[in-house]
C-alpha positions, 0 to 999 in steps of 0.5 A, a space after each residue: 205386770 212384767 217390767 222391761 228387763 223381765 220381758 226382755 229375758 223371757 223373749 231371749 231365753 224362749 228363743 234361745 231355747 228354740 234354737 238349742 231344739 235346732 242345735 241338738 236336732 242331728 242328735 236326734 235319730 241315733 243319739 250320735 254324729 260322725 262329722 265325717 259323716 255328717 249331712 247338711 240337711 242335719 245341721 237345723 241350727 243355721 236354717 232356724 237363724 236364718 227363719 229368725 233372722 229378726 230377733 238374730 239381727 239384733 246381735 249386731 243391730 244391738 250389740 249392746 243388748 245386756 246379756 245377749 251375746 252370753 246367753 247364746 254362748 251359755 246355751 251352746 255351752 250349756 247343750 254341750 255339757 248337758 247332752 254332748 259328748 265328743 269322742 277323740 283319739 286325744 280328748 283323754 288328754 283335754 280339760 273337757 270344761 275348757 274344750 267345750 268352752 272353746 267350741 263354744 264360743 267358736 261356733 257362736 264366732 260363725 254364727 255372729 260373722 254370718 249374721 253380721 255378713 247379712 247372712 251373705 253365704 247360703 245356709 248349705 254353705 255355712 253348714 257345711 263349712 260348720 261340719 268342716 270345722 268340727 271334723 278339723 283336727 289340726 296336728 300343728 301350725 305354721 307360723 306365716 311370714 309376712 308379705 
């Protein structure tokens, strides 16, 4: 007999395996993605999340489900480590592990805030925003003046 904790782990891992497939889908045709030319329709992760909203709503409704957020970030991070290599002129100067952690938490934050908003923007709009985010590389920053 499977106890509740083990069942929870199985359900989370199963859902995250399917999410990982959606996450990797833009790379399937050629193994390469140019963020400048990436189409909104190639981003499948948000469609998957919306179609499985009952599961992903658990990120908000039950924020204290031990391990759920960590498992999602870990899945994104492992996808980067195992199957995605970022290409950039300055990437040689950046610690790859730290860069991938930064990206994983960033993407997780976009997902969590979208879920928290009740999926306020369309799948197409949030997908477009992720593409904009992935291709943006600021070269500096200016402090905002207090209003």
